[in-house]
PDBQT receptor file of N, H, CA, C and O in Angstrom, charges set to zero:
ATOM      1  N   MET A   1      73.256  86.421 114.216  1.00  0.00    +0.000 N 
ATOM      2  CA  MET A   1      74.220  86.981 115.130  1.00  0.00    +0.000 C 
ATOM      3  C   MET A   1      73.484  87.939 116.050  1.00  0.00    +0.000 C 
ATOM      4  O   MET A   1      72.504  88.590 115.686  1.00  0.00    +0.000 OA
ATOM      5  N   LYS A   2      74.018  87.985 117.267  1.00  0.00    +0.000 N 
ATOM      6  H   LYS A   2      74.814  87.456 117.563  1.00  0.00    +0.000 HD
ATOM      7  CA  LYS A   2      73.452  88.870 118.244  1.00  0.00    +0.000 C 
ATOM      8  C   LYS A   2      73.781  90.313 117.921  1.00  0.00    +0.000 C 
ATOM      9  O   LYS A   2      74.740  90.588 117.200  1.00  0.00    +0.000 OA
ATOM     10  N   GLU A   3      73.013  91.212 118.436  1.00  0.00    +0.000 N 
ATOM     11  H   GLU A   3      72.234  90.988 119.021  1.00  0.00    +0.000 HD
ATOM     12  CA  GLU A   3      73.243  92.643 118.155  1.00  0.00    +0.000 C 
ATOM     13  C   GLU A   3      74.542  93.116 118.683  1.00  0.00    +0.000 C 
ATOM     14  O   GLU A   3      75.206  93.949 118.066  1.00  0.00    +0.000 OA
ATOM     15  N   LYS A   4      74.941  92.578 119.873  1.00  0.00    +0.000 N 
ATOM     16  H   LYS A   4      74.401  91.901 120.374  1.00  0.00    +0.000 HD
ATOM     17  CA  LYS A   4      76.270  92.999 120.446  1.00  0.00    +0.000 C 
ATOM     18  C   LYS A   4      77.436  92.556 119.535  1.00  0.00    +0.000 C 
ATOM     19  O   LYS A   4      78.392  93.298 119.309  1.00  0.00    +0.000 OA
ATOM     20  N   GLU A   5      77.316  91.316 119.025  1.00  0.00    +0.000 N 
ATOM     21  H   GLU A   5      76.540  90.713 119.209  1.00  0.00    +0.000 HD
ATOM     22  CA  GLU A   5      78.393  90.803 118.167  1.00  0.00    +0.000 C 
ATOM     23  C   GLU A   5      78.477  91.605 116.853  1.00  0.00    +0.000 C 
ATOM     24  O   GLU A   5      79.569  91.825 116.330  1.00  0.00    +0.000 OA
ATOM     25  N   VAL A   6      77.374  92.019 116.348  1.00  0.00    +0.000 N 
ATOM     26  H   VAL A   6      76.487  91.841 116.773  1.00  0.00    +0.000 HD
ATOM     27  CA  VAL A   6      77.364  92.897 115.134  1.00  0.00    +0.000 C 
ATOM     28  C   VAL A   6      78.053  94.201 115.455  1.00  0.00    +0.000 C 
ATOM     29  O   VAL A   6      78.871  94.689 114.676  1.00  0.00    +0.000 OA
ATOM     30  N   GLU A   7      77.729  94.759 116.585  1.00  0.00    +0.000 N 
ATOM     31  H   GLU A   7      77.064  94.363 117.218  1.00  0.00    +0.000 HD
ATOM     32  CA  GLU A   7      78.297  96.089 117.023  1.00  0.00    +0.000 C 
ATOM     33  C   GLU A   7      79.832  95.930 117.166  1.00  0.00    +0.000 C 
ATOM     34  O   GLU A   7      80.586  96.791 116.712  1.00  0.00    +0.000 OA
ATOM     35  N   ASN A   8      80.273  94.865 117.774  1.00  0.00    +0.000 N 
ATOM     36  H   ASN A   8      79.661  94.166 118.143  1.00  0.00    +0.000 HD
ATOM     37  CA  ASN A   8      81.714  94.607 117.985  1.00  0.00    +0.000 C 
ATOM     38  C   ASN A   8      82.417  94.451 116.576  1.00  0.00    +0.000 C 
ATOM     39  O   ASN A   8      83.516  94.959 116.353  1.00  0.00    +0.000 OA
ATOM     40  N   MET A   9      81.751  93.757 115.690  1.00  0.00    +0.000 N 
ATOM     41  H   MET A   9      80.859  93.344 115.871  1.00  0.00    +0.000 HD
ATOM     42  CA  MET A   9      82.385  93.543 114.350  1.00  0.00    +0.000 C 
ATOM     43  C   MET A   9      82.445  94.837 113.604  1.00  0.00    +0.000 C 
ATOM     44  O   MET A   9      83.430  95.072 112.903  1.00  0.00    +0.000 OA
ATOM     45  N   ASN A  10      81.446  95.710 113.706  1.00  0.00    +0.000 N 
ATOM     46  H   ASN A  10      80.646  95.520 114.276  1.00  0.00    +0.000 HD
ATOM     47  CA  ASN A  10      81.441  97.019 113.077  1.00  0.00    +0.000 C 
ATOM     48  C   ASN A  10      82.615  97.909 113.664  1.00  0.00    +0.000 C 
ATOM     49  O   ASN A  10      83.290  98.635 112.934  1.00  0.00    +0.000 OA
ATOM     50  N   THR A  11      82.804  97.809 114.967  1.00  0.00    +0.000 N 
ATOM     51  H   THR A  11      82.256  97.219 115.560  1.00  0.00    +0.000 HD
ATOM     52  CA  THR A  11      83.898  98.554 115.593  1.00  0.00    +0.000 C 
ATOM     53  C   THR A  11      85.275  98.098 115.080  1.00  0.00    +0.000 C 
ATOM     54  O   THR A  11      86.150  98.922 114.813  1.00  0.00    +0.000 OA
ATOM     55  N   ILE A  12      85.448  96.801 114.948  1.00  0.00    +0.000 N 
ATOM     56  H   ILE A  12      84.737  96.132 115.164  1.00  0.00    +0.000 HD
ATOM     57  CA  ILE A  12      86.676  96.223 114.500  1.00  0.00    +0.000 C 
ATOM     58  C   ILE A  12      86.908  96.632 113.064  1.00  0.00    +0.000 C 
ATOM     59  O   ILE A  12      88.025  97.026 112.729  1.00  0.00    +0.000 OA
ATOM     60  N   LEU A  13      85.920  96.561 112.205  1.00  0.00    +0.000 N 
ATOM     61  H   LEU A  13      85.013  96.242 112.477  1.00  0.00    +0.000 HD
ATOM     62  CA  LEU A  13      85.986  96.953 110.790  1.00  0.00    +0.000 C 
ATOM     63  C   LEU A  13      86.389  98.437 110.687  1.00  0.00    +0.000 C 
ATOM     64  O   LEU A  13      87.250  98.793 109.882  1.00  0.00    +0.000 OA
ATOM     65  N   LYS A  14      85.780  99.270 111.481  1.00  0.00    +0.000 N 
ATOM     66  H   LYS A  14      85.080  98.981 112.134  1.00  0.00    +0.000 HD
ATOM     67  CA  LYS A  14      86.112 100.733 111.456  1.00  0.00    +0.000 C 
ATOM     68  C   LYS A  14      87.559 100.965 111.842  1.00  0.00    +0.000 C 
ATOM     69  O   LYS A  14      88.231 101.809 111.249  1.00  0.00    +0.000 OA
ATOM     70  N   PHE A  15      88.051 100.223 112.836  1.00  0.00    +0.000 N 
ATOM     71  H   PHE A  15      87.505  99.537 113.317  1.00  0.00    +0.000 HD
ATOM     72  CA  PHE A  15      89.406 100.352 113.279  1.00  0.00    +0.000 C 
ATOM     73  C   PHE A  15      90.365  99.967 112.188  1.00  0.00    +0.000 C 
ATOM     74  O   PHE A  15      91.359 100.655 111.952  1.00  0.00    +0.000 OA
ATOM     75  N   ILE A  16      90.069  98.847 111.507  1.00  0.00    +0.000 N 
ATOM     76  H   ILE A  16      89.262  98.288 111.700  1.00  0.00    +0.000 HD
ATOM     77  CA  ILE A  16      90.906  98.387 110.437  1.00  0.00    +0.000 C 
ATOM     78  C   ILE A  16      90.938  99.358 109.293  1.00  0.00    +0.000 C 
ATOM     79  O   ILE A  16      91.981  99.554 108.669  1.00  0.00    +0.000 OA
ATOM     80  N   PHE A  17      89.793  99.981 109.001  1.00  0.00    +0.000 N 
ATOM     81  H   PHE A  17      88.945  99.822 109.507  1.00  0.00    +0.000 HD
ATOM     82  CA  PHE A  17      89.705 100.991 107.908  1.00  0.00    +0.000 C 
ATOM     83  C   PHE A  17      90.563 102.193 108.256  1.00  0.00    +0.000 C 
ATOM     84  O   PHE A  17      91.302 102.691 107.407  1.00  0.00    +0.000 OA
ATOM     85  N   VAL A  18      90.477 102.664 109.487  1.00  0.00    +0.000 N 
ATOM     86  H   VAL A  18      89.876 102.259 110.176  1.00  0.00    +0.000 HD
ATOM     87  CA  VAL A  18      91.245 103.862 109.922  1.00  0.00    +0.000 C 
ATOM     88  C   VAL A  18      92.714 103.566 109.850  1.00  0.00    +0.000 C 
ATOM     89  O   VAL A  18      93.483 104.413 109.395  1.00  0.00    +0.000 OA
ATOM     90  N   VAL A  19      93.138 102.400 110.280  1.00  0.00    +0.000 N 
ATOM     91  H   VAL A  19      92.514 101.712 110.650  1.00  0.00    +0.000 HD
ATOM     92  CA  VAL A  19      94.575 102.017 110.230  1.00  0.00    +0.000 C 
ATOM     93  C   VAL A  19      95.026 101.948 108.770  1.00  0.00    +0.000 C 
ATOM     94  O   VAL A  19      96.105 102.441 108.441  1.00  0.00    +0.000 OA
ATOM     95  N   PHE A  20      94.240 101.360 107.908  1.00  0.00    +0.000 N 
ATOM     96  H   PHE A  20      93.364 100.960 108.175  1.00  0.00    +0.000 HD
ATOM     97  CA  PHE A  20      94.549 101.270 106.505  1.00  0.00    +0.000 C 
ATOM     98  C   PHE A  20      94.712 102.701 105.865  1.00  0.00    +0.000 C 
ATOM     99  O   PHE A  20      95.633 102.975 105.095  1.00  0.00    +0.000 OA
ATOM    100  N   LEU A  21      93.762 103.561 106.243  1.00  0.00    +0.000 N 
ATOM    101  H   LEU A  21      93.014 103.339 106.868  1.00  0.00    +0.000 HD
ATOM    102  CA  LEU A  21      93.768 104.944 105.744  1.00  0.00    +0.000 C 
ATOM    103  C   LEU A  21      95.038 105.675 106.146  1.00  0.00    +0.000 C 
ATOM    104  O   LEU A  21      95.671 106.319 105.310  1.00  0.00    +0.000 OA
ATOM    105  N   PHE A  22      95.417 105.583 107.411  1.00  0.00    +0.000 N 
ATOM    106  H   PHE A  22      94.903 105.059 108.090  1.00  0.00    +0.000 HD
ATOM    107  CA  PHE A  22      96.633 106.237 107.839  1.00  0.00    +0.000 C 
ATOM    108  C   PHE A  22      97.882 105.689 107.218  1.00  0.00    +0.000 C 
ATOM    109  O   PHE A  22      98.807 106.445 106.918  1.00  0.00    +0.000 OA
ATOM    110  N   LEU A  23      97.936 104.377 107.013  1.00  0.00    +0.000 N 
ATOM    111  H   LEU A  23      97.185 103.763 107.257  1.00  0.00    +0.000 HD
ATOM    112  CA  LEU A  23      99.115 103.751 106.379  1.00  0.00    +0.000 C 
ATOM    113  C   LEU A  23      99.220 104.208 104.939  1.00  0.00    +0.000 C 
ATOM    114  O   LEU A  23     100.313 104.496 104.449  1.00  0.00    +0.000 OA
ATOM    115  N   SER A  24      98.108 104.274 104.273  1.00  0.00    +0.000 N 
ATOM    116  H   SER A  24      97.221 104.040 104.671  1.00  0.00    +0.000 HD
ATOM    117  CA  SER A  24      98.153 104.685 102.847  1.00  0.00    +0.000 C 
ATOM    118  C   SER A  24      98.577 106.132 102.718  1.00  0.00    +0.000 C 
ATOM    119  O   SER A  24      99.280 106.473 101.767  1.00  0.00    +0.000 OA
ATOM    120  N   ILE A  25      98.171 107.014 103.658  1.00  0.00    +0.000 N 
ATOM    121  H   ILE A  25      97.600 106.736 104.430  1.00  0.00    +0.000 HD
ATOM    122  CA  ILE A  25      98.588 108.401 103.646  1.00  0.00    +0.000 C 
ATOM    123  C   ILE A  25     100.109 108.512 103.873  1.00  0.00    +0.000 C 
ATOM    124  O   ILE A  25     100.817 109.215 103.151  1.00  0.00    +0.000 OA
ATOM    125  N   PHE A  26     100.565 107.810 104.875  1.00  0.00    +0.000 N 
ATOM    126  H   PHE A  26      99.990 107.239 105.461  1.00  0.00    +0.000 HD
ATOM    127  CA  PHE A  26     102.000 107.890 105.193  1.00  0.00    +0.000 C 
ATOM    128  C   PHE A  26     102.869 107.315 104.080  1.00  0.00    +0.000 C 
ATOM    129  O   PHE A  26     103.938 107.845 103.780  1.00  0.00    +0.000 OA
ATOM    130  N   LEU A  27     102.396 106.215 103.465  1.00  0.00    +0.000 N 
ATOM    131  H   LEU A  27     101.527 105.785 103.709  1.00  0.00    +0.000 HD
ATOM    132  CA  LEU A  27     103.215 105.634 102.394  1.00  0.00    +0.000 C 
ATOM    133  C   LEU A  27     103.203 106.545 101.158  1.00  0.00    +0.000 C 
ATOM    134  O   LEU A  27     104.222 106.642 100.474  1.00  0.00    +0.000 OA
ATOM    135  N   SER A  28     102.118 107.195 100.861  1.00  0.00    +0.000 N 
ATOM    136  H   SER A  28     101.290 107.117 101.416  1.00  0.00    +0.000 HD
ATOM    137  CA  SER A  28     102.109 108.088  99.728  1.00  0.00    +0.000 C 
ATOM    138  C   SER A  28     102.929 109.326 100.026  1.00  0.00    +0.000 C 
ATOM    139  O   SER A  28     103.556 109.878  99.121  1.00  0.00    +0.000 OA
ATOM    140  N   ALA A  29     102.941 109.785 101.297  1.00  0.00    +0.000 N 
ATOM    141  H   ALA A  29     102.432 109.336 102.031  1.00  0.00    +0.000 HD
ATOM    142  CA  ALA A  29     103.793 110.907 101.618  1.00  0.00    +0.000 C 
ATOM    143  C   ALA A  29     105.253 110.566 101.553  1.00  0.00    +0.000 C 
ATOM    144  O   ALA A  29     106.075 111.435 101.260  1.00  0.00    +0.000 OA
ATOM    145  N   GLY A  30     105.607 109.312 101.819  1.00  0.00    +0.000 N 
ATOM    146  H   GLY A  30     104.939 108.606 102.057  1.00  0.00    +0.000 HD
ATOM    147  CA  GLY A  30     106.992 108.894 101.653  1.00  0.00    +0.000 C 
ATOM    148  C   GLY A  30     107.446 108.863 100.243  1.00  0.00    +0.000 C 
ATOM    149  O   GLY A  30     108.647 108.926  99.980  1.00  0.00    +0.000 OA
ATOM    150  N   ASN A  31     106.518 108.767  99.305  1.00  0.00    +0.000 N 
ATOM    151  H   ASN A  31     105.542 108.716  99.518  1.00  0.00    +0.000 HD
ATOM    152  CA  ASN A  31     106.911 108.810  97.858  1.00  0.00    +0.000 C 
ATOM    153  C   ASN A  31     106.738 110.168  97.267  1.00  0.00    +0.000 C 
ATOM    154  O   ASN A  31     106.759 110.304  96.043  1.00  0.00    +0.000 OA
ATOM    155  N   SER A  32     106.572 111.167  98.059  1.00  0.00    +0.000 N 
ATOM    156  H   SER A  32     106.556 111.057  99.053  1.00  0.00    +0.000 HD
ATOM    157  CA  SER A  32     106.286 112.510  97.541  1.00  0.00    +0.000 C 
ATOM    158  C   SER A  32     107.516 113.135  96.890  1.00  0.00    +0.000 C 
ATOM    159  O   SER A  32     108.656 112.803  97.216  1.00  0.00    +0.000 OA
ATOM    160  N   LYS A  33     107.256 114.031  95.980  1.00  0.00    +0.000 N 
ATOM    161  H   LYS A  33     106.330 114.301  95.715  1.00  0.00    +0.000 HD
ATOM    162  CA  LYS A  33     108.351 114.678  95.234  1.00  0.00    +0.000 C 
ATOM    163  C   LYS A  33     108.311 116.179  95.488  1.00  0.00    +0.000 C 
ATOM    164  O   LYS A  33     107.251 116.804  95.450  1.00  0.00    +0.000 OA
ATOM    165  N   SER A  34     109.477 116.738  95.746  1.00  0.00    +0.000 N 
ATOM    166  H   SER A  34     110.337 116.230  95.776  1.00  0.00    +0.000 HD
ATOM    167  CA  SER A  34     109.598 118.133  95.951  1.00  0.00    +0.000 C 
ATOM    168  C   SER A  34     109.962 118.794  94.600  1.00  0.00    +0.000 C 
ATOM    169  O   SER A  34     110.772 118.273  93.833  1.00  0.00    +0.000 OA
ATOM    170  N   TYR A  35     109.339 119.946  94.343  1.00  0.00    +0.000 N 
ATOM    171  H   TYR A  35     108.680 120.369  94.966  1.00  0.00    +0.000 HD
ATOM    172  CA  TYR A  35     109.664 120.659  93.120  1.00  0.00    +0.000 C 
ATOM    173  C   TYR A  35     109.463 122.146  93.308  1.00  0.00    +0.000 C 
ATOM    174  O   TYR A  35     108.316 122.592  93.314  1.00  0.00    +0.000 OA
ATOM    175  N   GLY A  36     110.462 122.904  93.456  1.00  0.00    +0.000 N 
ATOM    176  H   GLY A  36     111.394 122.542  93.452  1.00  0.00    +0.000 HD
ATOM    177  CA  GLY A  36     110.423 124.329  93.423  1.00  0.00    +0.000 C 
ATOM    178  C   GLY A  36     109.967 125.036  94.681  1.00  0.00    +0.000 C 
ATOM    179  O   GLY A  36     109.260 124.477  95.519  1.00  0.00    +0.000 OA
ATOM    180  N   PRO A  37     110.398 126.291  94.785  1.00  0.00    +0.000 N 
ATOM    181  CA  PRO A  37     110.065 127.089  95.988  1.00  0.00    +0.000 C 
ATOM    182  C   PRO A  37     108.612 127.606  95.913  1.00  0.00    +0.000 C 
ATOM    183  O   PRO A  37     108.012 127.644  94.839  1.00  0.00    +0.000 OA
ATOM    184  N   CYS A  38     108.076 127.991  97.047  1.00  0.00    +0.000 N 
ATOM    185  H   CYS A  38     108.564 127.960  97.919  1.00  0.00    +0.000 HD
ATOM    186  CA  CYS A  38     106.693 128.561  97.080  1.00  0.00    +0.000 C 
ATOM    187  C   CYS A  38     106.566 129.384  98.339  1.00  0.00    +0.000 C 
ATOM    188  O   CYS A  38     107.304 129.245  99.314  1.00  0.00    +0.000 OA
ATOM    189  N   THR A  39     105.573 130.252  98.247  1.00  0.00    +0.000 N 
ATOM    190  H   THR A  39     104.973 130.364  97.454  1.00  0.00    +0.000 HD
ATOM    191  CA  THR A  39     105.188 131.077  99.467  1.00  0.00    +0.000 C 
ATOM    192  C   THR A  39     103.745 130.841  99.800  1.00  0.00    +0.000 C 
ATOM    193  O   THR A  39     103.340 131.045 100.944  1.00  0.00    +0.000 OA
ATOM    194  N   THR A  40     102.939 130.411  98.824  1.00  0.00    +0.000 N 
ATOM    195  H   THR A  40     103.268 130.245  97.895  1.00  0.00    +0.000 HD
ATOM    196  CA  THR A  40     101.509 130.111  99.103  1.00  0.00    +0.000 C 
ATOM    197  C   THR A  40     101.152 128.834  98.334  1.00  0.00    +0.000 C 
ATOM    198  O   THR A  40     101.918 128.358  97.496  1.00  0.00    +0.000 OA
ATOM    199  N   LEU A  41      99.975 128.300  98.641  1.00  0.00    +0.000 N 
ATOM    200  H   LEU A  41      99.353 128.687  99.322  1.00  0.00    +0.000 HD
ATOM    201  CA  LEU A  41      99.528 127.153  97.913  1.00  0.00    +0.000 C 
ATOM    202  C   LEU A  41      99.334 127.425  96.438  1.00  0.00    +0.000 C 
ATOM    203  O   LEU A  41      99.501 126.534  95.606  1.00  0.00    +0.000 OA
ATOM    204  N   GLN A  42      98.980 128.666  96.115  1.00  0.00    +0.000 N 
ATOM    205  H   GLN A  42      98.844 129.390  96.792  1.00  0.00    +0.000 HD
ATOM    206  CA  GLN A  42      98.765 129.007  94.704  1.00  0.00    +0.000 C 
ATOM    207  C   GLN A  42     100.010 128.818  93.911  1.00  0.00    +0.000 C 
ATOM    208  O   GLN A  42      99.935 128.511  92.722  1.00  0.00    +0.000 OA
ATOM    209  N   ASP A  43     101.166 128.990  94.521  1.00  0.00    +0.000 N 
ATOM    210  H   ASP A  43     101.227 129.240  95.487  1.00  0.00    +0.000 HD
ATOM    211  CA  ASP A  43     102.416 128.800  93.833  1.00  0.00    +0.000 C 
ATOM    212  C   ASP A  43     102.657 127.345  93.351  1.00  0.00    +0.000 C 
ATOM    213  O   ASP A  43     103.501 127.098  92.490  1.00  0.00    +0.000 OA
ATOM    214  N   CYS A  44     101.917 126.423  93.913  1.00  0.00    +0.000 N 
ATOM    215  H   CYS A  44     101.231 126.624  94.612  1.00  0.00    +0.000 HD
ATOM    216  CA  CYS A  44     102.064 125.006  93.619  1.00  0.00    +0.000 C 
ATOM    217  C   CYS A  44     100.986 124.480  92.643  1.00  0.00    +0.000 C 
ATOM    218  O   CYS A  44     100.736 123.278  92.563  1.00  0.00    +0.000 OA
ATOM    219  N   GLU A  45     100.382 125.381  91.933  1.00  0.00    +0.000 N 
ATOM    220  H   GLU A  45     100.585 126.358  91.998  1.00  0.00    +0.000 HD
ATOM    221  CA  GLU A  45      99.318 124.988  90.970  1.00  0.00    +0.000 C 
ATOM    222  C   GLU A  45      98.258 124.179  91.726  1.00  0.00    +0.000 C 
ATOM    223  O   GLU A  45      98.147 122.967  91.540  1.00  0.00    +0.000 OA
ATOM    224  N   THR A  46      97.475 124.859  92.585  1.00  0.00    +0.000 N 
ATOM    225  H   THR A  46      97.565 125.844  92.736  1.00  0.00    +0.000 HD
ATOM    226  CA  THR A  46      96.590 124.170  93.460  1.00  0.00    +0.000 C 
ATOM    227  C   THR A  46      95.364 123.543  92.814  1.00  0.00    +0.000 C 
ATOM    228  O   THR A  46      94.439 123.145  93.523  1.00  0.00    +0.000 OA
ATOM    229  N   HIS A  47      95.329 123.443  91.466  1.00  0.00    +0.000 N 
ATOM    230  H   HIS A  47      96.080 123.766  90.891  1.00  0.00    +0.000 HD
ATOM    231  CA  HIS A  47      94.240 122.719  90.844  1.00  0.00    +0.000 C 
ATOM    232  C   HIS A  47      94.276 121.270  91.219  1.00  0.00    +0.000 C 
ATOM    233  O   HIS A  47      93.246 120.601  91.138  1.00  0.00    +0.000 OA
ATOM    234  N   ASN A  48      95.403 120.751  91.622  1.00  0.00    +0.000 N 
ATOM    235  H   ASN A  48      96.240 121.295  91.687  1.00  0.00    +0.000 HD
ATOM    236  CA  ASN A  48      95.553 119.380  92.029  1.00  0.00    +0.000 C 
ATOM    237  C   ASN A  48      95.493 119.369  93.578  1.00  0.00    +0.000 C 
ATOM    238  O   ASN A  48      96.269 120.057  94.241  1.00  0.00    +0.000 OA
ATOM    239  N   TRP A  49      94.570 118.586  94.126  1.00  0.00    +0.000 N 
ATOM    240  H   TRP A  49      93.940 118.027  93.587  1.00  0.00    +0.000 HD
ATOM    241  CA  TRP A  49      94.383 118.520  95.568  1.00  0.00    +0.000 C 
ATOM    242  C   TRP A  49      95.621 117.838  96.308  1.00  0.00    +0.000 C 
ATOM    243  O   TRP A  49      95.780 117.958  97.522  1.00  0.00    +0.000 OA
ATOM    244  N   PHE A  50      96.432 117.159  95.542  1.00  0.00    +0.000 N 
ATOM    245  H   PHE A  50      96.303 117.061  94.555  1.00  0.00    +0.000 HD
ATOM    246  CA  PHE A  50      97.521 116.428  96.133  1.00  0.00    +0.000 C 
ATOM    247  C   PHE A  50      98.850 117.204  96.115  1.00  0.00    +0.000 C 
ATOM    248  O   PHE A  50      99.923 116.614  96.244  1.00  0.00    +0.000 OA
ATOM    249  N   GLU A  51      98.764 118.516  95.956  1.00  0.00    +0.000 N 
ATOM    250  H   GLU A  51      97.893 118.995  95.851  1.00  0.00    +0.000 HD
ATOM    251  CA  GLU A  51      99.988 119.332  96.019  1.00  0.00    +0.000 C 
ATOM    252  C   GLU A  51      99.886 120.308  97.198  1.00  0.00    +0.000 C 
ATOM    253  O   GLU A  51      98.849 120.933  97.422  1.00  0.00    +0.000 OA
ATOM    254  N   VAL A  52     100.968 120.415  97.927  1.00  0.00    +0.000 N 
ATOM    255  H   VAL A  52     101.810 119.907  97.746  1.00  0.00    +0.000 HD
ATOM    256  CA  VAL A  52     100.984 121.281  99.115  1.00  0.00    +0.000 C 
ATOM    257  C   VAL A  52     102.244 122.115  99.108  1.00  0.00    +0.000 C 
ATOM    258  O   VAL A  52     103.228 121.788  98.444  1.00  0.00    +0.000 OA
ATOM    259  N   CYS A  53     102.193 123.227  99.880  1.00  0.00    +0.000 N 
ATOM    260  H   CYS A  53     101.393 123.493 100.419  1.00  0.00    +0.000 HD
ATOM    261  CA  CYS A  53     103.392 124.061 100.099  1.00  0.00    +0.000 C 
ATOM    262  C   CYS A  53     103.741 123.923 101.566  1.00  0.00    +0.000 C 
ATOM    263  O   CYS A  53     102.943 124.266 102.438  1.00  0.00    +0.000 OA
ATOM    264  N   SER A  54     104.910 123.431 101.831  1.00  0.00    +0.000 N 
ATOM    265  H   SER A  54     105.558 123.152 101.122  1.00  0.00    +0.000 HD
ATOM    266  CA  SER A  54     105.316 123.276 103.229  1.00  0.00    +0.000 C 
ATOM    267  C   SER A  54     106.628 123.998 103.459  1.00  0.00    +0.000 C 
ATOM    268  O   SER A  54     107.462 124.102 102.560  1.00  0.00    +0.000 OA
ATOM    269  N   CYS A  55     106.803 124.497 104.682  1.00  0.00    +0.000 N 
ATOM    270  H   CYS A  55     106.125 124.412 105.413  1.00  0.00    +0.000 HD
ATOM    271  CA  CYS A  55     108.022 125.276 105.030  1.00  0.00    +0.000 C 
ATOM    272  C   CYS A  55     108.740 124.626 106.161  1.00  0.00    +0.000 C 
ATOM    273  O   CYS A  55     108.140 124.219 107.155  1.00  0.00    +0.000 OA
ATOM    274  N   ILE A  56     110.093 124.523 105.996  1.00  0.00    +0.000 N 
ATOM    275  H   ILE A  56     110.581 124.853 105.188  1.00  0.00    +0.000 HD
ATOM    276  CA  ILE A  56     110.909 124.040 107.117  1.00  0.00    +0.000 C 
ATOM    277  C   ILE A  56     112.054 124.947 107.194  1.00  0.00    +0.000 C 
ATOM    278  O   ILE A  56     112.771 125.134 106.212  1.00  0.00    +0.000 OA
ATOM    279  N   ASP A  57     112.264 125.539 108.362  1.00  0.00    +0.000 N 
ATOM    280  H   ASP A  57     111.681 125.387 109.160  1.00  0.00    +0.000 HD
ATOM    281  CA  ASP A  57     113.322 126.486 108.608  1.00  0.00    +0.000 C 
ATOM    282  C   ASP A  57     113.432 127.586 107.547  1.00  0.00    +0.000 C 
ATOM    283  O   ASP A  57     114.504 127.877 107.017  1.00  0.00    +0.000 OA
ATOM    284  N   PHE A  58     112.247 128.190 107.261  1.00  0.00    +0.000 N 
ATOM    285  H   PHE A  58     111.377 127.954 107.692  1.00  0.00    +0.000 HD
ATOM    286  CA  PHE A  58     112.125 129.361 106.351  1.00  0.00    +0.000 C 
ATOM    287  C   PHE A  58     112.413 129.004 104.940  1.00  0.00    +0.000 C 
ATOM    288  O   PHE A  58     112.593 129.901 104.117  1.00  0.00    +0.000 OA
ATOM    289  N   GLU A  59     112.472 127.685 104.591  1.00  0.00    +0.000 N 
ATOM    290  H   GLU A  59     112.326 126.956 105.260  1.00  0.00    +0.000 HD
ATOM    291  CA  GLU A  59     112.621 127.296 103.191  1.00  0.00    +0.000 C 
ATOM    292  C   GLU A  59     111.365 126.535 102.801  1.00  0.00    +0.000 C 
ATOM    293  O   GLU A  59     111.086 125.456 103.324  1.00  0.00    +0.000 OA
ATOM    294  N   CYS A  60     110.604 127.121 101.863  1.00  0.00    +0.000 N 
ATOM    295  H   CYS A  60     110.831 127.998 101.438  1.00  0.00    +0.000 HD
ATOM    296  CA  CYS A  60     109.300 126.555 101.430  1.00  0.00    +0.000 C 
ATOM    297  C   CYS A  60     109.463 125.881 100.091  1.00  0.00    +0.000 C 
ATOM    298  O   CYS A  60     110.147 126.368  99.191  1.00  0.00    +0.000 OA
ATOM    299  N   LYS A  61     108.784 124.701  99.990  1.00  0.00    +0.000 N 
ATOM    300  H   LYS A  61     108.228 124.305 100.721  1.00  0.00    +0.000 HD
ATOM    301  CA  LYS A  61     108.850 123.922  98.744  1.00  0.00    +0.000 C 
ATOM    302  C   LYS A  61     107.460 123.356  98.446  1.00  0.00    +0.000 C 
ATOM    303  O   LYS A  61     106.674 123.075  99.351  1.00  0.00    +0.000 OA
ATOM    304  N   CYS A  62     107.182 123.199  97.146  1.00  0.00    +0.000 N 
ATOM    305  H   CYS A  62     107.821 123.428  96.411  1.00  0.00    +0.000 HD
ATOM    306  CA  CYS A  62     105.994 122.547  96.753  1.00  0.00    +0.000 C 
ATOM    307  C   CYS A  62     106.223 120.994  96.837  1.00  0.00    +0.000 C 
ATOM    308  O   CYS A  62     107.307 120.505  96.518  1.00  0.00    +0.000 OA
ATOM    309  N   TRP A  63     105.218 120.273  97.255  1.00  0.00    +0.000 N 
ATOM    310  H   TRP A  63     104.337 120.670  97.514  1.00  0.00    +0.000 HD
ATOM    311  CA  TRP A  63     105.277 118.846  97.357  1.00  0.00    +0.000 C 
ATOM    312  C   TRP A  63     104.087 118.214  96.631  1.00  0.00    +0.000 C 
ATOM    313  O   TRP A  63     102.938 118.593  96.860  1.00  0.00    +0.000 OA
ATOM    314  N   SER A  64     104.367 117.268  95.775  1.00  0.00    +0.000 N 
ATOM    315  H   SER A  64     105.300 116.960  95.589  1.00  0.00    +0.000 HD
ATOM    316  CA  SER A  64     103.337 116.534  95.090  1.00  0.00    +0.000 C 
ATOM    317  C   SER A  64     103.294 115.167  95.797  1.00  0.00    +0.000 C 
ATOM    318  O   SER A  64     104.306 114.480  95.935  1.00  0.00    +0.000 OA
ATOM    319  N   LEU A  65     102.110 114.815  96.226  1.00  0.00    +0.000 N 
ATOM    320  H   LEU A  65     101.288 115.374  96.115  1.00  0.00    +0.000 HD
ATOM    321  CA  LEU A  65     101.932 113.527  96.937  1.00  0.00    +0.000 C 
ATOM    322  C   LEU A  65     101.663 112.374  95.956  1.00  0.00    +0.000 C 
ATOM    323  O   LEU A  65     101.550 111.220  96.369  1.00  0.00    +0.000 OA
ATOM    324  N   LEU A  66     101.561 112.691  94.659  1.00  0.00    +0.000 N 
ATOM    325  H   LEU A  66     101.652 113.629  94.324  1.00  0.00    +0.000 HD
ATOM    326  CA  LEU A  66     101.347 111.610  93.694  1.00  0.00    +0.000 C 
ATOM    327  C   LEU A  66     102.573 111.268  92.972  1.00  0.00    +0.000 C 
ATOM    328  O   LEU A  66     102.560 110.376  92.123  1.00  0.00    +0.000 OA
TER     329      LEU A  66
């Protein structure tokens, strides 16, 4: 294969990977579970990287993305 064709194929593969990554993040966020109030990330037992504290209209909740 020519060098230009290989470069184009790499670009396409990178694009597909990025699209897959975003879709997997959004799908996992759609299945997230809310549990309890929080004011900081520490309130959500931050030993797990998939837990966040988010606030909407001054109401904060812990969210588990798993």
